[in-house]
MDTraj code that builds the backbone (N, CA, C; nanometers):
import mdtraj as md
import numpy as np

residues = "MET ARG GLY ILE GLN GLY TYR PRO GLU ALA ALA LYS TRP TRP LEU GLU SER GLU MET TYR PRO THR ILE ALA ALA GLU LEU ASP GLN PRO VAL TYR LEU GLU THR SER HIS LEU PHE CYS LYS GLY PHE VAL GLU PRO THR LEU GLU LEU GLY LEU LYS PRO GLN VAL ILE LEU LEU THR ARG PRO PRO ASN GLU VAL ALA ALA SER LEU TYR SER ILE ASP CYS ILE PRO GLU ARG THR CYS SER GLY ARG LEU VAL LEU LEU GLY PRO SER ASP PRO GLY VAL TRP LYS ILE PRO ALA TYR GLU THR LEU SER ASP TYR GLN LEU CYS TYR TRP TYR ALA ARG GLU ILE GLU ARG ARG GLN ALA HIS TYR ALA ARG VAL LEU PRO LYS GLN GLY CYS ALA CYS LEU ASN LEU SER LEU ALA ASP LEU THR ASP ALA SER ARG PHE ILE ASP VAL ALA ARG PHE LEU THR GLY LYS SER GLU PRO GLY PHE ASP GLN LEU GLU ILE LYS ALA VAL LEU GLN SER ASN".split()
xyz = np.array([
    [0.4252, 1.2179, -0.2984],
    [0.4312, 1.1113, -0.3965],
    [0.4487, 1.1694, -0.5363],
    [0.3754, 1.2717, -0.5662],
    [0.3799, 1.3265, -0.7015],
    [0.5207, 1.3727, -0.7383],
    [0.5901, 1.4387, -0.6471],
    [0.7222, 1.4922, -0.6758],
    [0.8276, 1.3878, -0.7069],
    [0.8122, 1.2681, -0.6564],
    [0.9154, 1.1667, -0.6787],
    [0.8944, 1.0871, -0.8067],
    [0.7812, 1.1025, -0.8719],
    [0.7576, 1.0256, -0.9945],
    [0.8597, 1.0607, -1.1019],
    [0.8941, 1.1867, -1.1132],
    [0.9930, 1.2274, -1.2114],
    [1.1338, 1.2378, -1.1555],
    [1.1474, 1.2233, -1.0247],
    [1.2779, 1.2363, -0.9600],
    [1.2861, 1.1371, -0.8435],
    [1.3040, 1.0074, -0.8739],
    [1.2989, 0.9050, -0.7696],
    [1.4055, 0.9191, -0.6614],
    [1.5169, 0.9849, -0.6914],
    [1.6217, 1.0038, -0.5901],
    [1.5692, 1.0846, -0.4724],
    [1.4685, 1.1681, -0.4976],
    [1.4111, 1.2495, -0.3911],
    [1.3439, 1.1634, -0.2849],
    [1.2914, 1.0490, -0.3249],
    [1.2254, 0.9609, -0.2279],
    [1.3253, 0.9109, -0.1248],
    [1.4410, 0.8664, -0.1708],
    [1.5427, 0.8169, -0.0772],
    [1.5897, 0.9290, 0.0146],
    [1.6131, 1.0451, -0.0432],
    [1.6560, 1.1592, 0.0378],
    [1.5536, 1.1898, 0.1455],
    [1.4246, 1.1970, 0.1070],
    [1.3190, 1.2303, 0.2024],
    [1.3062, 1.1238, 0.3116],
    [1.3094, 0.9962, 0.2719],
    [1.3002, 0.8881, 0.3706],
    [1.4169, 0.8938, 0.4683],
    [1.5374, 0.9139, 0.4155],
    [1.6596, 0.9104, 0.4963],
    [1.6760, 1.0341, 0.5847],
    [1.6362, 1.1499, 0.5335],
    [1.6620, 1.2723, 0.6092],
    [1.5413, 1.3254, 0.6850],
    [1.4218, 1.2848, 0.6449],
    [1.3012, 1.3394, 0.7069],
    [1.2142, 1.2332, 0.7757],
    [1.1575, 1.1449, 0.6953],
    [1.0557, 1.0544, 0.7481],
    [1.1081, 0.9577, 0.8534],
    [1.2071, 0.8748, 0.8174],
    [1.2525, 0.7727, 0.9120],
    [1.3181, 0.8309, 1.0370],
    [1.3986, 0.9379, 1.0287],
    [1.4511, 0.9961, 1.1529],
    [1.3414, 1.0513, 1.2447],
    [1.2387, 1.1127, 1.1858],
    [1.1285, 1.1657, 1.2656],
    [1.0536, 1.0528, 1.3352],
    [1.0281, 0.9460, 1.2622],
    [0.9593, 0.8299, 1.3206],
    [1.0443, 0.7699, 1.4318],
    [1.1730, 0.7486, 1.4053],
    [1.2626, 0.6872, 1.5048],
    [1.2694, 0.7700, 1.6325],
    [1.2654, 0.9019, 1.6198],
    [1.2724, 0.9888, 1.7370],
    [1.1474, 0.9794, 1.8229],
    [1.0370, 0.9417, 1.7638],
    [0.9095, 0.9351, 1.8355],
    [0.8738, 0.7954, 1.8872],
    [0.9440, 0.6926, 1.8398],
    [0.9087, 0.5556, 1.8774],
    [0.9438, 0.5240, 2.0211],
    [0.8528, 0.4566, 2.0882],
    [0.8860, 0.4018, 2.2200],
    [0.8810, 0.2495, 2.2162],
    [0.8553, 0.1951, 2.0959],
    [0.8546, 0.0513, 2.0705],
    [0.9430, 0.0266, 1.9473],
    [0.9933, -0.0957, 1.9310],
    [1.0799, -0.1220, 1.8158],
    [1.0041, -0.1484, 1.6848],
    [0.8745, -0.1166, 1.6823],
    [0.7925, -0.1463, 1.5649],
    [0.7216, -0.0195, 1.5192],
    [0.7209, -0.0016, 1.3891],
    [0.6466, 0.1087, 1.3276],
    [0.5587, 0.0484, 1.2194],
    [0.4332, 0.0852, 1.2165],
    [0.3396, 0.0337, 1.1170],
    [0.3018, 0.1470, 1.0228],
    [0.3377, 0.1310, 0.8974],
    [0.3039, 0.2279, 0.7933],
    [0.1831, 0.1754, 0.7186],
    [0.0775, 0.2537, 0.7094],
    [-0.0441, 0.2055, 0.6441],
    [-0.0787, 0.2826, 0.5167],
    [0.0104, 0.3650, 0.4695],
    [-0.0185, 0.4477, 0.3534],
    [-0.0096, 0.3703, 0.2225],
    [-0.1049, 0.3950, 0.1349],
    [-0.1015, 0.3367, 0.0012],
    [0.0085, 0.4003, -0.0844],
    [0.0678, 0.5080, -0.0373],
    [0.1729, 0.5745, -0.1139],
    [0.3035, 0.4956, -0.1147],
    [0.3213, 0.4049, -0.0196],
    [0.4466, 0.3303, -0.0073],
    [0.4832, 0.2582, -0.1366],
    [0.3836, 0.2022, -0.2059],
    [0.4112, 0.1260, -0.3284],
    [0.4284, 0.2156, -0.4501],
    [0.4260, 0.3462, -0.4304],
    [0.4332, 0.4392, -0.5425],
    [0.5651, 0.5153, -0.5440],
    [0.6719, 0.4427, -0.5099],
    [0.8033, 0.5025, -0.5197],
    [0.8877, 0.4984, -0.3936],
    [0.8372, 0.4369, -0.2876],
    [0.9112, 0.4357, -0.1620],
    [0.9647, 0.2978, -0.1220],
    [0.9227, 0.1925, -0.1900],
    [0.9690, 0.0579, -0.1555],
    [1.1183, 0.0435, -0.1844],
    [1.1577, 0.0703, -0.3056],
    [1.2974, 0.0520, -0.3450],
    [1.3929, 0.1386, -0.2625],
    [1.3621, 0.2682, -0.2411],
    [1.4517, 0.3483, -0.1576],
    [1.4608, 0.2964, -0.0133],
    [1.3529, 0.2408, 0.0379],
    [1.3561, 0.1825, 0.1725],
    [1.4536, 0.0657, 0.1760],
    [1.4490, -0.0187, 0.0735],
    [1.5415, -0.1315, 0.0652],
    [1.6859, -0.0824, 0.0480],
    [1.7052, 0.0219, -0.0313],
    [1.8387, 0.0782, -0.0511],
    [1.8986, 0.1298, 0.0791],
    [1.8123, 0.1721, 0.1708],
    [1.8588, 0.2195, 0.3013],
    [1.8915, 0.1036, 0.3958],
    [1.8721, -0.0185, 0.3485],
    [1.9048, -0.1359, 0.4290],
    [1.7923, -0.1836, 0.5188],
    [1.6769, -0.1245, 0.5062],
    [1.5630, -0.1661, 0.5876],
    [1.4946, -0.2857, 0.5217],
    [1.4391, -0.3724, 0.6032],
    [1.3705, -0.4927, 0.5559],
    [1.2273, -0.4926, 0.6103],
    [1.1398, -0.4164, 0.5482],
    [1.0031, -0.4086, 0.6009],
    [0.9253, -0.5378, 0.5818],
    [0.8371, -0.5633, 0.6750],
    [0.7353, -0.6658, 0.6559],
    [0.6206, -0.5946, 0.5873],
    [0.5637, -0.6573, 0.4858],
    [0.4645, -0.5890, 0.4042],
    [0.3352, -0.6691, 0.3990],
    [0.2261, -0.6003, 0.4267],
    [0.0939, -0.6589, 0.4071],
    [0.0427, -0.6086, 0.2734],
    [0.0133, -0.7011, 0.1848],
    [-0.0406, -0.6678, 0.0534],
    [-0.1926, -0.6772, 0.0643],
    [-0.2544, -0.5638, 0.0874],
    [-0.3990, -0.5571, 0.1095],
    [-0.4695, -0.5421, -0.0244],
    [-0.5560, -0.6376, -0.0550],
    [-0.6244, -0.6379, -0.1837],
    [-0.7734, -0.6122, -0.1680],
    [-0.8296, -0.5658, -0.2768],
    [-0.9735, -0.5405, -0.2854],
    [-1.0093, -0.5566, -0.4327],
    [-1.1247, -0.6102, -0.4650],
    [-1.1601, -0.6265, -0.6064],
    [-1.1469, -0.4938, -0.6825],
    [-1.0869, -0.4982, -0.8015],
    [-1.0615, -0.3731, -0.8741],
    [-1.1876, -0.2936, -0.9063],
    [-1.2983, -0.3609, -0.9296],
    [-1.4216, -0.2855, -0.9567],
    [-1.4671, -0.2089, -0.8331],
    [-1.4427, -0.2631, -0.7131],
    [-1.4771, -0.1910, -0.5900],
    [-1.3849, -0.0709, -0.5688],
    [-1.2563, -0.0899, -0.5969],
    [-1.1614, 0.0216, -0.5860],
    [-1.2022, 0.1320, -0.6833],
    [-1.2270, 0.0938, -0.8075],
    [-1.2640, 0.1924, -0.9097],
    [-1.3920, 0.2665, -0.8719],
    [-1.4923, 0.1939, -0.8262],
    [-1.6190, 0.2578, -0.7881],
    [-1.5984, 0.3543, -0.6716],
    [-1.5151, 0.3155, -0.5763],
    [-1.4880, 0.4019, -0.4618],
    [-1.4176, 0.5302, -0.5051],
    [-1.3122, 0.5173, -0.5849],
    [-1.2399, 0.6355, -0.6326],
    [-1.3310, 0.7253, -0.7158],
    [-1.4090, 0.6641, -0.8018],
    [-1.5007, 0.7400, -0.8870],
    [-1.6022, 0.8169, -0.8026],
    [-1.6533, 0.7521, -0.6986],
    [-1.7573, 0.8151, -0.6155],
    [-1.7055, 0.9366, -0.5381],
    [-1.5757, 0.9404, -0.5111],
    [-1.5198, 1.0562, -0.4391],
    [-1.4466, 1.1515, -0.5339],
    [-1.4644, 1.1300, -0.6633],
    [-1.4053, 1.2154, -0.7663],
    [-1.2531, 1.2232, -0.7551],
    [-1.1911, 1.1089, -0.7286],
    [-1.0454, 1.0974, -0.7219],
    [-1.0025, 1.0191, -0.8452],
    [-0.9813, 1.0915, -0.9545],
    [-0.9596, 1.0310, -1.0857],
    [-0.8141, 1.0497, -1.1276],
    [-0.7427, 0.9402, -1.1573],
    [-0.6034, 0.9543, -1.2038],
    [-0.5958, 1.0478, -1.3246],
    [-0.4957, 1.1353, -1.3238],
    [-0.4673, 1.2282, -1.4342],
    [-0.5676, 1.3423, -1.4480],
    [-0.6865, 1.3312, -1.3867],
    [-0.7915, 1.4286, -1.4190],
    [-0.8318, 1.5218, -1.3061],
    [-0.8339, 1.4743, -1.1834],
    [-0.8774, 1.5623, -1.0747],
    [-0.7588, 1.5962, -0.9849],
    [-0.7732, 1.7020, -0.9112],
    [-0.6646, 1.7455, -0.8226],
    [-0.6268, 1.6342, -0.7249],
    [-0.7270, 1.5754, -0.6611],
    [-0.6976, 1.4684, -0.5646],
    [-0.6393, 1.3458, -0.6350],
    [-0.6864, 1.3156, -0.7540],
    [-0.6330, 1.2029, -0.8296],
    [-0.4882, 1.2234, -0.8680],
    [-0.4542, 1.3435, -0.9117],
    [-0.3149, 1.3729, -0.9471],
    [-0.2254, 1.3738, -0.8235],
    [-0.2802, 1.4124, -0.7113],
    [-0.2006, 1.4228, -0.5888],
    [-0.1585, 1.2863, -0.5347],
    [-0.2512, 1.1897, -0.5287],
    [-0.2223, 1.0643, -0.4575],
    [-0.2284, 0.9371, -0.5411],
    [-0.2681, 0.9492, -0.6669],
    [-0.2785, 0.8296, -0.7508],
    [-0.1780, 0.8353, -0.8645],
    [-0.1276, 0.7203, -0.9007],
    [-0.0475, 0.7106, -1.0218],
    [-0.1394, 0.7279, -1.1408],
    [-0.0826, 0.7741, -1.2501],
    [-0.1597, 0.7887, -1.3723],
    [-0.0886, 0.7214, -1.4875],
    [-0.1594, 0.7001, -1.5971],
    [-0.1006, 0.6327, -1.7123],
    [0.0191, 0.7050, -1.7741],
    [0.0379, 0.8322, -1.7449],
    [0.1528, 0.9037, -1.8012],
    [0.2759, 0.8968, -1.7101],
    [0.2626, 0.8383, -1.5912],
    [0.3765, 0.8279, -1.4999],
    [0.4754, 0.7227, -1.5469],
    [0.6034, 0.7411, -1.5127],
    [0.7033, 0.6394, -1.5495],
    [0.6832, 0.5104, -1.4702],
    [0.7124, 0.3992, -1.5329],
    [0.7102, 0.2707, -1.4639],
    [0.5739, 0.2096, -1.4409],
    [0.4699, 0.2656, -1.5011],
    [0.3361, 0.2092, -1.4835],
    [0.2966, 0.1290, -1.6070],
    [0.1896, 0.0530, -1.5917],
    [0.1323, -0.0216, -1.7030],
    [0.0791, 0.0805, -1.8033],
    [0.1388, 0.0818, -1.9201],
    [0.1009, 0.1797, -2.0230],
    [-0.0250, 0.1352, -2.0952],
    [-0.1091, 0.2310, -2.1213],
    [-0.2328, 0.2047, -2.1927],
    [-0.2463, 0.3104, -2.3033],
    [-0.2599, 0.2660, -2.4274],
    [-0.2663, 0.3632, -2.5373],
    [-0.3934, 0.4480, -2.5308],
    [-0.3785, 0.5717, -2.5698],
    [-0.4912, 0.6655, -2.5787],
    [-0.5722, 0.6721, -2.4496],
    [-0.5009, 0.6750, -2.3367],
    [-0.5721, 0.6781, -2.2075],
    [-0.6598, 0.8031, -2.1944],
    [-0.6279, 0.9063, -2.2698],
    [-0.7072, 1.0299, -2.2632],
    [-0.8515, 1.0073, -2.3057],
    [-0.8757, 0.9027, -2.3850],
    [-1.0111, 0.8753, -2.4338],
    [-1.0930, 0.7920, -2.3347],
    [-1.0289, 0.7433, -2.2291],
    [-1.1010, 0.6618, -2.1310],
    [-1.1962, 0.7474, -2.0488],
    [-1.3020, 0.6845, -2.0012],
    [-1.3926, 0.7546, -1.9096],
    [-1.3254, 0.7655, -1.7727],
    [-1.3810, 0.8469, -1.6865],
    [-1.3267, 0.8598, -1.5516],
    [-1.3270, 0.7249, -1.4793],
    [-1.4369, 0.6510, -1.4920],
    [-1.4422, 0.5198, -1.4262],
    [-1.3354, 0.4267, -1.4829],
    [-1.3154, 0.4276, -1.6135],
    [-1.2141, 0.3411, -1.6744],
    [-1.0739, 0.3754, -1.6240],
    [-1.0464, 0.5035, -1.6049],
    [-0.9163, 0.5421, -1.5484],
    [-0.9022, 0.4908, -1.4047],
    [-1.0091, 0.4979, -1.3289],
    [-1.0058, 0.4451, -1.1923],
    [-0.9823, 0.2940, -1.1937],
    [-1.0451, 0.2255, -1.2868],
    [-1.0264, 0.0812, -1.2993],
    [-0.8826, 0.0498, -1.3417],
    [-0.8299, 0.1285, -1.4355],
    [-0.6892, 0.1115, -1.4755],
    [-0.5995, 0.1233, -1.3521],
    [-0.6246, 0.2244, -1.2700],
    [-0.5444, 0.2457, -1.1501],
    [-0.5506, 0.1225, -1.0579],
    [-0.6690, 0.0694, -1.0363],
    [-0.6845, -0.0489, -0.9501],
    [-0.6042, -0.1661, -1.0056],
    [-0.6061, -0.1841, -1.1354],
    [-0.5289, -0.2931, -1.1971],
    [-0.3790, -0.2649, -1.1898],
    [-0.3379, -0.1395, -1.1988],
    [-0.1968, -0.1035, -1.1840],
    [-0.1481, -0.1374, -1.0432],
    [-0.2297, -0.1119, -0.9441],
    [-0.1914, -0.1454, -0.8064],
    [-0.1843, -0.2974, -0.7903],
    [-0.2760, -0.3710, -0.8504],
    [-0.2670, -0.5174, -0.8479],
    [-0.1362, -0.5645, -0.9118],
    [-0.0980, -0.5030, -1.0209],
    [0.0270, -0.5385, -1.0891],
    [0.1459, -0.5135, -0.9965],
    [0.1445, -0.4011, -0.9279],
    [0.2532, -0.3699, -0.8345],
    [0.2552, -0.4683, -0.7167],
    [0.1391, -0.5036, -0.6662],
    [0.1334, -0.5997, -0.5560],
    [0.1923, -0.7339, -0.5986],
    [0.1590, -0.7797, -0.7170],
    [0.2133, -0.9073, -0.7662],
    [0.3657, -0.8981, -0.7793],
    [0.4136, -0.7843, -0.8280],
    [0.5585, -0.7630, -0.8404],
    [0.6255, -0.7689, -0.7030],
    [0.5722, -0.6953, -0.6076],
    [0.6338, -0.6926, -0.4753],
    [0.6198, -0.8262, -0.4019],
    [0.5137, -0.8989, -0.4289],
    [0.4981, -1.0319, -0.3686],
    [0.6086, -1.1263, -0.4159],
    [0.6583, -1.1051, -0.5375],
    [0.7695, -1.1853, -0.5901],
    [0.9049, -1.1322, -0.5434],
    [0.9230, -1.0018, -0.5470],
    [1.0533, -0.9395, -0.5247],
    [1.0905, -0.9263, -0.3766],
    [0.9975, -0.8835, -0.2943],
    [1.0309, -0.8541, -0.1543],
    [1.0824, -0.9751, -0.0756],
    [1.0225, -1.0930, -0.0879],
    [1.0784, -1.2075, -0.0149],
    [1.2235, -1.2378, -0.0527],
    [1.2597, -1.2133, -0.1773],
    [1.3983, -1.2339, -0.2211],
    [1.4927, -1.1332, -0.1566],
    [1.4373, -1.0229, -0.1078],
    [1.5155, -0.9198, -0.0402],
    [1.5134, -0.9371, 0.1120],
    [1.4540, -1.0476, 0.1588],
    [1.4475, -1.0738, 0.3024],
    [1.3296, -1.0091, 0.3728],
    [1.2297, -0.9695, 0.2963],
    [1.1112, -0.9051, 0.3532],
    [0.9937, -1.0029, 0.3526],
    [0.9328, -1.0192, 0.4672],
    [0.8149, -1.1052, 0.4753],
    [0.6944, -1.0324, 0.4168],
    [0.6088, -1.1074, 0.3485],
    [0.4867, -1.0516, 0.2901],
    [0.3667, -1.1344, 0.3354],
    [0.2576, -1.0662, 0.3602],
    [0.1320, -1.1315, 0.3942],
    [0.0260, -1.0788, 0.2987],
    [-0.0385, -1.1696, 0.2266],
    [-0.1493, -1.1314, 0.1393],
    [-0.2773, -1.1309, 0.2208],
    [-0.3518, -1.0228, 0.2066],
    [-0.4722, -1.0049, 0.2861],
    [-0.5746, -0.9306, 0.2021],
    [-0.6979, -0.9768, 0.2036],
    [-0.8024, -0.9038, 0.1326],
    [-0.8735, -0.8123, 0.2314],
    [-0.9397, -0.7126, 0.1795],
    [-1.0152, -0.6222, 0.2660],
    [-1.1194, -0.7008, 0.3449],
    [-1.1800, -0.8002, 0.2809],
    [-1.2801, -0.8836, 0.3493],
    [-1.2183, -0.9606, 0.4656],
    [-1.0899, -0.9967, 0.4524],
    [-1.0215, -1.0696, 0.5598],
    [-1.0155, -0.9900, 0.6899],
    [-1.0232, -0.8576, 0.6793],
    [-1.0121, -0.7747, 0.7995],
    [-1.1288, -0.7937, 0.8958],
    [-1.2356, -0.8549, 0.8487],
    [-1.3493, -0.8818, 0.9373],
    [-1.3574, -1.0290, 0.9771],
    [-1.2545, -1.1049, 0.9471],
    [-1.2487, -1.2477, 0.9778],
    [-1.1551, -1.2680, 1.0967],
    [-1.2097, -1.3179, 1.2069],
    [-1.1304, -1.3324, 1.3298],
    [-1.0087, -1.4224, 1.3102],
    [-1.0215, -1.5283, 1.2302],
    [-0.9063, -1.6165, 1.2109],
    [-0.7955, -1.5453, 1.1341],
    [-0.8329, -1.4585, 1.0395],
    [-0.7321, -1.3817, 0.9666],
    [-0.6693, -1.2751, 1.0566],
    [-0.7470, -1.2236, 1.1516],
    [-0.6914, -1.1270, 1.2467],
    [-0.5767, -1.1915, 1.3236],
    [-0.5943, -1.3161, 1.3598],
    [-0.4881, -1.3897, 1.4295],
    [-0.3650, -1.4010, 1.3405],
    [-0.3858, -1.4311, 1.2122],
    [-0.2735, -1.4384, 1.1176],
    [-0.1994, -1.3050, 1.1092],
    [-0.2756, -1.1969, 1.1047],
    [-0.2145, -1.0635, 1.0966],
    [-0.1353, -1.0351, 1.2245],
    [-0.1933, -1.0654, 1.3388],
    [-0.1243, -1.0419, 1.4665],
    [0.0042, -1.1245, 1.4738],
    [-0.0013, -1.2477, 1.4300],
    [0.1196, -1.3316, 1.4275],
    [0.2253, -1.2730, 1.3343],
    [0.1804, -1.2288, 1.2186],
    [0.2717, -1.1705, 1.1212],
    [0.3384, -1.0450, 1.1772],
    [0.2598, -0.9587, 1.2381],
    [0.3137, -0.8320, 1.2878],
    [0.4008, -0.8480, 1.4120],
    [0.3646, -0.9408, 1.4991],
    [0.4394, -0.9549, 1.6245],
    [0.5500, -1.0593, 1.6171],
    [0.5383, -1.1531, 1.5226],
    [0.6349, -1.2620, 1.5157],
    [0.6128, -1.3666, 1.6233],
    [0.5017, -1.3572, 1.6938],
    [0.4708, -1.4517, 1.8013],
    [0.3636, -1.5500, 1.7555],
    [0.3803, -1.6765, 1.7911],
    [0.2801, -1.7751, 1.7529],
    [0.1499, -1.7545, 1.8301],
    [0.1619, -1.7012, 1.9506],
    [0.0435, -1.6677, 2.0314],
    [0.0542, -1.5199, 2.0694],
    [0.0001, -1.4294, 1.9877],
    [0.0204, -1.2865, 2.0084],
    [-0.0404, -1.2287, 2.1361],
    [-0.1273, -1.2994, 2.2014],
    [-0.1784, -1.2544, 2.3302],
    [-0.2857, -1.1474, 2.3235],
    [-0.4042, -1.1855, 2.2865],
    [-0.5195, -1.0960, 2.2917],
    [-0.6425, -1.1812, 2.3143],
    [-0.7497, -1.1181, 2.3532],
    [-0.8744, -1.1868, 2.3828],
    [-0.9504, -1.2111, 2.2520],
    [-0.9539, -1.3381, 2.2086],
    [-1.0171, -1.3701, 2.0806],
    [-1.1668, -1.3417, 2.0809],
    [-1.2329, -1.3598, 2.1947],
    [-1.3764, -1.3291, 2.2013],
    [-1.4007, -1.1794, 2.1847],
    [-1.3137, -1.0999, 2.2439],
    [-1.3260, -0.9547, 2.2299],
    [-1.3046, -0.9128, 2.0845],
    [-1.2068, -0.9735, 2.0187],
    [-1.1820, -0.9428, 1.8784],
    [-1.3038, -0.9789, 1.7947],
    [-1.3618, -1.0960, 1.8168],
    [-1.4803, -1.1359, 1.7415],
    [-1.5947, -1.0389, 1.7633],
    [-1.6122, -0.9904, 1.8864],
    [-1.7180, -0.8943, 1.9157],
    [-1.6962, -0.7631, 1.8403],
    [-1.5727, -0.7179, 1.8378],
    [-1.5422, -0.5935, 1.7659],
    [-1.5658, -0.6123, 1.6164],
    [-1.5204, -0.7239, 1.5620],
    [-1.5369, -0.7489, 1.4192],
    [-1.6841, -0.7596, 1.3790],
    [-1.7668, -0.8092, 1.4672],
    [-1.9089, -0.8217, 1.4357],
    [-1.9794, -0.6865, 1.4331],
    [-1.9292, -0.5899, 1.5114],
    [-1.9967, -0.4613, 1.5177],
    [-1.9351, -0.3576, 1.4247],
    [-1.8144, -0.3825, 1.3760],
    [-1.7492, -0.2855, 1.2868],
    [-1.7305, -0.3477, 1.1496],
])
top = md.Topology()
chain = top.add_chain()
for i, resn in enumerate(residues, 1):
    res = top.add_residue(resn, chain, resSeq=i)
    for name in ("N", "CA", "C"):
        top.add_atom(name, md.element.get_by_symbol(name[0]), res)
traj = md.Trajectory(xyz[None], top)
């Protein structure tokens, strides 16, 4: 992710020559599920340029929870090794600019990052459907709601009745 921030053409090259061919060679089903948070950090547009029409789940979580989580694991945008590796920072191109970000506390930078991801989600929620990509908004809390699990299964499979044991799903959701 870090390498493509200053050279976005590299993302398309990598997707076209490395990632998607490797995935396609390993698939035994016509569906691939990408769960990386890196996708929204420079890989959406190149995927569309390649003619792919991904279905996208926009997974949300309150920004204060995201910030607290990142802060607790010392993953700070612009400041820590892990933060620079996988998080966007205020000095990156195309992000929500904030003046004098260097004066922010570590927690404030984490909060900025959470709000930047919210901004990107809102953008993609508007743009992707116009490109023929289905989007599903889902909160982290929804992942423990059996009725939302059904919505996710319908979204991913395209079937009105995806075929699973709802009682078993409820049991799993109650224990995890």
